[in-house]
Structures are given as C-alpha cells and as structure tokens.
C-alpha positions in Angstrom: -15.0 -20.5 -9.0 -16.2 -18.5 -5.6 -12.6 -17.3 -4.4 -12.4 -14.7 -1.6 -9.2 -13.0 0.0 -9.5 -12.2 3.5 -6.2 -9.2 4.3 -5.4 -8.6 7.5 -4.4 -5.6 9.4 -0.7 -4.9 8.9 1.0 -4.9 13.1 3.5 -3.5 12.0 2.3 -0.4 9.9 -0.9 1.5 11.5 -1.3 2.9 7.8 -4.1 2.0 6.3 -3.8 1.4 2.5 -5.7 -0.8 0.1 -4.0 -4.2 -0.5 -2.9 -3.8 -4.3 -0.6 -6.7 -4.6 -4.2 -8.7 -3.9 -6.0 -6.3 -5.9 -3.4 -7.7 -8.8 -4.1 -11.1 -7.9 -7.7 -10.9 -8.5 -7.2 -9.3 -11.1 -5.9 -12.3 -12.8 -8.2 -14.2 -11.6 -11.0 -12.3 -12.7 -9.4 -13.3 -16.1 -9.6 -16.9 -15.5 -13.2 -16.2 -15.0 -14.3 -16.8 -11.4 -15.9 -15.1 -9.0 -13.5 -12.8 -6.7 -13.6 -10.6 -3.7 -12.3 -9.1 -1.1 -12.8 -8.4 2.8 -10.4 -5.5 4.2 -10.4 -6.9 7.9 -8.0 -3.5 8.8 -11.1 -1.3 7.4 -13.1 -3.5 10.8 -10.1 -3.4 13.3 -13.1 -2.7 16.1 -15.2 -5.5 15.1 -14.7 -9.3 16.2 -13.3 -11.0 13.6 -16.0 -13.0 13.8 -18.1 -10.0 13.1 -15.7 -9.2 10.3 -15.9 -12.6 8.8 -19.7 -12.4 8.2 -20.1 -10.8 4.8 -17.5 -13.4 3.4 -19.1 -16.2 4.6 -22.9 -15.1 3.1 -20.7 -15.3 -0.3 -19.6 -18.4 0.4 -16.9 -18.9 -1.6 -14.9 -22.6 -2.9 -11.6 -21.3 -1.3 -10.3 -18.3 1.4 -7.2 -17.2 1.0 -5.9 -15.3 4.3 -3.3 -12.6 3.5 -0.3 -11.3 6.3 2.9 -11.6 7.6 1.8 -12.2 11.3 1.3 -16.1 12.2 -0.5 -15.7 15.4 -2.7 -13.4 13.0 -3.3 -16.1 10.7 -3.7 -18.9 12.6 -6.8 -17.0 14.7 -8.4 -16.2 11.6 -8.6 -19.3 10.5 -9.9 -20.7 14.3 -12.9 -18.2 13.5 -13.4 -19.7 9.8 -14.3 -23.1 11.7 -17.1 -24.8 9.9 -17.3 -23.3 7.2 -17.2 -25.2 3.9 -14.2 -24.1 2.2 -10.7 -24.5 1.9 -8.8 -22.2 3.6 -4.9 -21.1 2.2 -3.2 -19.1 5.3 -0.7 -17.2 3.0 2.6 -14.6 4.4 1.5 -11.9 2.5 2.9 -8.6 2.1 -0.9 -7.5 1.3 -0.3 -3.7 0.9 3.4 -1.9 1.1 5.0 -4.3 -1.1 4.9 -5.2 -5.0 3.6 -8.1 -6.7 6.8 -10.6 -7.5 7.4 -9.5 -3.5 4.6 -11.1 -2.8 4.5 -14.2 -4.8 8.2 -14.8 -3.8 7.5 -14.3 0.1 4.3 -16.7 -0.5 5.7 -19.4 -2.4 8.7 -19.4 -0.3 7.2 -20.0 3.6 4.0 -21.5 2.4 4.2 -25.6 2.4 3.5 -26.3 -0.8 1.5 -30.3 -1.1 2.7 -32.9 -3.5 -0.4 -33.0 -5.0 -2.8 -29.7 -4.7 -5.7 -29.4 -5.1 -7.5 -28.0 -7.5 -8.3 -24.9 -5.5 -5.1 -24.5 -4.1 -3.4 -25.3 -7.7 -6.0 -21.9 -9.1 -4.1 -20.1 -6.2 -1.0 -21.2 -7.1 -1.0 -19.9 -10.9 -2.4 -16.6 -9.7 0.9 -16.5 -8.0 3.0 -17.2 -10.1 1.3 -15.0 -12.8 2.6 -12.2 -10.3 6.2 -13.1 -11.2 5.6 -11.6 -14.3 6.9 -7.3 -15.6 4.6 -5.2 -14.2 4.2 -3.4 -17.2 2.0 -6.7 -18.4 0.0 -7.3 -15.4 -3.6 -6.2 -16.0 -4.5 -3.2 -13.0 -5.8 -3.8 -9.6 -8.8 -5.1 -9.7 -10.2 -1.8 -7.3 -13.6 -2.2 -7.8 -13.5 -5.1 -5.5 -12.3 -2.8 -2.7 -13.8 0.2 -1.3 -11.5 2.4 -1.5 -13.2 5.8 -0.3 -13.4 4.2 3.2 -9.6 3.9 3.3 -8.4 7.0 5.6 -5.7 8.4 3.3 -6.5 12.3 2.5 -4.5 15.0 1.0 -3.3 17.9 3.9 -6.4 19.4 2.7 -8.6 16.8 2.6 -9.4 14.9 -0.7 -9.8 11.6 -0.9 -6.5 9.5 -2.2 -6.1 6.4 -3.2 -2.6 4.3 -3.8 -0.8 3.1 -7.6 2.5 1.5 -8.0 5.2 3.0 -9.2 7.3 0.6 -9.9 9.1 -2.8 -8.4 11.5 -2.9 -6.1 14.1 -6.2 -6.7 16.7 -6.7 -3.8 17.7 -3.3 -1.6 19.9 -1.9 -5.0 17.3 -2.1 -8.0 14.4 -0.6 -8.8 12.9 -1.3 -11.6 10.3 1.1 -12.7 7.0 1.0 -15.0 6.4 2.7 -18.1 5.3 6.2 -17.7 2.5 5.2 -20.1 1.4 2.5 -18.3 1.0 4.6 -14.8 -1.1 7.5 -17.0 -3.5 5.1 -18.4 -4.0 3.6 -14.8 -4.3 6.5 -13.3 -6.9 7.8 -16.1 -8.8 4.4 -16.0 -9.2 5.4 -11.6 -10.2 8.1 -12.0 -13.2 7.7 -15.2 -14.2 4.3 -13.5 -13.7 5.4 -9.7 -14.3 9.5 -9.6 -11.0 10.1 -7.5 -8.6 12.1 -8.8 -6.0 12.5 -5.8 -3.6 10.0 -5.7 -0.3 9.0 -3.7 2.4 7.1 -5.7 3.4 3.9 -4.2 6.7 2.6 -3.8 10.6 3.2 -3.4 10.9 6.9 -3.8 10.6 8.6 -6.9 14.7 9.2 -7.3 15.5 5.8 -7.0 15.3 5.9 -10.8 17.1 9.4 -12.0 16.1 8.9 -16.1 13.0 7.2 -15.5 11.9 10.6 -13.3 12.1 13.7 -15.8 10.0 10.9 -18.5 7.5 10.6 -16.3 7.3 14.0 -15.0 7.0 14.9 -19.4 4.3 12.6 -19.5 2.4 13.7 -16.6 2.4 16.8 -17.3 1.4 17.0 -21.2 -1.5 13.4 -20.6 -4.2 16.2 -19.1 -5.6 13.9 -17.3 -7.0 16.5 -14.2 -5.6 14.6 -11.6 -2.5 15.7 -8.4 -0.8 13.3 -6.4 2.0 12.9 -3.8 5.5 11.1 -4.6 8.3 10.1 -2.1 11.6 11.8 -2.7 14.8 12.3 -0.4 14.6 16.6 -0.3 18.9 16.4 -1.2 17.5 15.5 -4.7 14.8 19.0 -4.7 15.9 21.6 -6.4 13.7 25.0 -7.8 14.0 23.9 -11.3 13.1 19.9 -10.3 10.0 21.4 -7.8 8.5 23.7 -11.0 8.6 20.4 -12.6 6.6 18.4 -10.0 3.7 21.1 -10.1 3.8 21.3 -13.6 2.8 17.8 -13.4 0.0 17.8 -11.1 2.3 17.1 -8.0 0.1 18.2 -4.9 1.8 17.4 -2.1 5.8 16.2 -1.3 6.8 13.2 0.9 9.7 13.5 2.5 11.2 10.3 4.2 13.4 12.5 7.7 16.1 10.2 9.9 16.1 12.3 12.4 19.5 12.0 13.4 20.4 13.2 10.2 18.4 15.6 9.4 17.1 16.6 12.7 20.4 17.4 14.3 22.1 18.6 12.1 21.8 22.3 11.4 22.9 22.6 8.0 20.9 19.5 6.7 17.8 21.5 8.8 18.4 24.7 6.9 18.3 23.2 3.9 15.4 21.0 4.7 13.6 24.6 5.6 14.5 26.5 2.6 13.2 22.6 0.4 9.5 23.7 2.6 9.4 27.3 1.3 9.8 26.7 -2.1 7.4 23.7 -2.0 5.1 26.3 -0.7 5.7 29.3 -2.7 5.0 26.8 -5.7 1.4 25.4 -4.1 2.6 22.1 -2.9 2.4 20.3 0.6 4.7 19.2 2.2 4.5 15.7 4.8 7.3 14.4 6.7 8.7 10.5 7.7 10.7 10.5 10.1 12.4 7.7 11.7 12.9 8.0 15.1 14.6 5.1 17.4 13.0 4.5 21.0 17.0 4.0 22.3 17.2 8.1 21.3 18.2 10.0 24.5 17.4 13.1 22.2 14.1 11.8 20.7 11.4 14.5 22.8 14.2 17.1 21.2 14.2 15.9 17.8 10.6 15.8 17.9 10.3 19.5 19.3 12.2 20.5 16.6 10.2 18.8 13.8 7.2 21.2 14.8 9.4 24.6 13.6 9.3 23.5 10.2 6.1 24.5 9.3 5.8 20.7 7.8 1.6 20.3 6.9 1.7 16.9 8.3 4.5 14.2 9.8 4.3 10.6 10.1 6.6 9.2 12.6 8.3 5.8 12.2 9.2 4.2 15.5 11.3 0.4 14.4 10.6 -2.6 16.6 7.5 -0.4 18.6 5.2 -3.7 18.5 7.4 -5.6 20.2 10.2 -4.6 22.3 9.1 -0.6 22.3 9.6 0.0 26.2 6.8 0.9 28.2 6.5 4.9 28.9 5.6 6.7 31.9 2.3 8.3 30.4 -1.1 6.5 31.0 -2.9 5.2 28.2 0.4 5.8 25.8 1.5 2.7 25.7 1.9 2.8 21.8 5.5 4.9 21.4 4.6 5.9 18.1 1.0 7.5 19.4 3.3 8.7 22.4 5.6 10.4 19.6 2.4 11.8 17.9 1.3 13.3 21.1 4.0 15.2 21.8 4.5 16.4 18.1 0.9 18.0 18.1 1.6 19.9 21.3 4.7 21.0 20.4 2.6 21.9 17.3 0.7 23.9 19.0 3.7 26.1 21.3 4.6 27.1 17.8 1.5 28.2 16.9 1.8 30.2 20.3 5.0 31.7 19.4 4.4 32.2 15.7 1.4 34.5 16.5 2.7 36.6 19.6 6.6 36.2 19.0 8.9 34.4 20.3 9.2 36.1 24.2 5.5 37.0 24.7 4.1 33.3 22.7 5.4 30.2 25.1 3.7 32.1 27.8 0.6 32.7 26.4 1.1 28.9 25.5 1.3 28.1 29.5 -1.0 30.6 30.4 -3.4 28.7 28.2 -2.6 25.2 29.0 -3.8 26.3 32.1 -7.3 27.7 31.5 -6.8 30.5 31.9 -7.8 32.4 28.8 -10.7 29.4 27.7 -12.0 26.3 26.8 -11.0 27.3 23.3 -6.9 28.5 24.2 -6.8 26.3 26.4 -7.5 23.0 23.6 -5.6 24.8 21.2 -3.0 25.0 23.6 -2.9 21.0 24.7 -2.9 20.5 20.7 -6.3 18.6 21.1 -8.1 21.3 19.2 -8.7 19.9 15.5 -6.3 23.0 14.3 -6.6 23.4 9.9 -4.1 22.2 8.0 -2.0 25.4 7.3 -2.4 25.7 3.5 0.5 26.8 1.5 0.9 29.9 0.0 -0.7 30.0 -3.5 -3.6 27.1 -2.6 -6.2 27.5 -4.0 -4.9 30.4 -5.9 
C-alpha cells in the first residue's frame, strides 16, 4: 500500500525541525512492507497549498495522512486534496516537538474512530498503537524519507544539524530517557548514512534525569563517533567539572532555557549566567539562549537590551500567545511580537558591539553617529543591526 504523510507547519512554533514522530510512523509502516513518503509543507511555506502538494499527487497514494495541531490548516489542506482518489485522514499530531507516545495518545484521543474502520484506516491505527512502546524498542525514524539538508538547523559556526530524541516525556514530572547505547547507535547510523555529524538533542533538558546524564556523557565520550552535539540544560545545574565532561563528550553548543524575569531581572542570576557562559567559551563551546518573554512585561525592551550584553552566540525568544492574543505593535511591518523582539535584540547587539570595541563612553556615541550614516554605509548597517555580523566564535574554537 502507498502511504503519504503530509506534515503541516506549526503556527505556534516558527522553528522548523524534522517531523521525527512521523519518521517513527514511517519506519513502522515500512517494516510492514508499505511504500511510504513524507512531504513536509513547512519547507515550502511560501508556495500555495496546491503547489506544495503537487509531488504528493504524482506519488498517487492510497492513503494520505495530514498531520497538524491546527484544525483550520487540516481543513484547508483536505479541501485542496479534492479529487484525489485516496483515503484522506486528518490527524491532530504534534508532528515536530512531541515524542512518539504523546503523538499516539493525542491522535487517537481526538480522532473520531469509526466502529468499522476501513482497511486503510486500520493500517494507520495499528501503526499509531505501535508507537505506544518503549522508545528503545522502536525502529529508528525513517530519516531517508526527509530532506535533512533543507531544514534550517545550524550550529553558530554554520554547520548543518539534525535532531535526535533523547527520551519520552510521560506527564509533567516524569521523563523516561532512552538507553545511552541506543542513542549512540542512532548517532552512528545517521553519521554513516547521511553524512551529518552535528546533532541537536531533542526532548526535556538533559538534567531532567540526573542519574542518566553521567552515563550518557560517558558513552558519548568513549564511543569515538567523531560527532558533535547541542544539548539543553538549566544553567543553574552547570559547574566547571560538568562543563568539562560535556566538552569531552562532544558538546559544541549549550542551549540554556531562560525565563526573562527570573534570570535577566535578577542581578545575582545574571552574574551566575555570565560566569557559566565565560566558562563554556573557555572550553570552546558556543552558548545559545532560549528566552521566554511575556507580552505583558512592561520591562520587555529593557530585558532584551540586557540579553545583548551577555556575549551569547545565539538568542531565540519565545513569546507565548503571540499567534492569537498578541497586541499589534507600533512599528510598521512588525505585527509579530517575536519578530519585533528579535529586531530589538539585533539593534541592542550592534550597540554592544560598539561598546566593547570603543569603550562604554565613546561606543554609544559612535553607535548613534553610525546609525545616522555619518560613518559610511558599512558602519550604518553595522549600527542598525542589519549587517550580517559573523558569529562570535568562542575562545578555543577551531584550535
């Protein structure tokens, strides 16, 4: 049977990552000798729905599974498939960030399963039920069905990355990690088959299971894979010894989830964070920050300005409720709050560049003069934050 999965963009999350839950489904179905294809419309977001679905129509599938958490997107895509001779199944799937067990529960809970499902529907239901298993027992996701090189995942140094699940979240406070040996085996498989050697560990922060983390770091350090990875961890859990363990295990990027008020609004927390960033840079690791902001924060502009002073290699802001509840902003063309925040951050970062280069007294003056265009176009672009400034390589990188 020919089965097509269509992964729709996530309106709540602008970050486009491979839809690994669908990859797990595809792997299970391929084991049953079905012919599977995955079409990710998030990679063709500028094209019309009809244009994005044209390759899928040429495949002539027997079953089309639409995956999205947006009922409006599912309905629009289903309407665009009018006239296709196939069984169309719209499923409420978190097709990118969720773990397989969570995907299975959501899909079966929200789908009105008929009392007498067709053969085509039964195939999909059985595959979904197959996801309700120990993550270590599942086959590796079918990455060969995905154009991994097209996803906008890069290290701060510009190397292509791809994601790998480290475990499964079962409830708010329960994390079931994968076996480190299985994780190492999947890393080796992806490196050999796809030539990608930079990974993002996807799932809860690495410190969610403290007894598992040292075991994982040991196996990564002794596996001789020749790969590098990015992991998320609370900065409060980091110390010099653990940072050295991370580096020996191949960590090249630390991703630090931060709450803006708790961290940026506290002088002691800022000092602790700056110390962690400096220690990571000394070991040759880059540091990203995932900063959660709330549109109701009156001090949001100030918090963004503070974030630009930490020497971070990358910052991504998360503004909850931005899609439906975000107020319109004053600047033209910046109706999205996250876009406004990122623009503000780029401007603050350019100001910090002048401060660090010319000092705290002269730097701000030259920055204002540069923005006015009195130092030439190159400096004006630099002062506006519109110039493509190179990533600040951490000390020791490339050594």
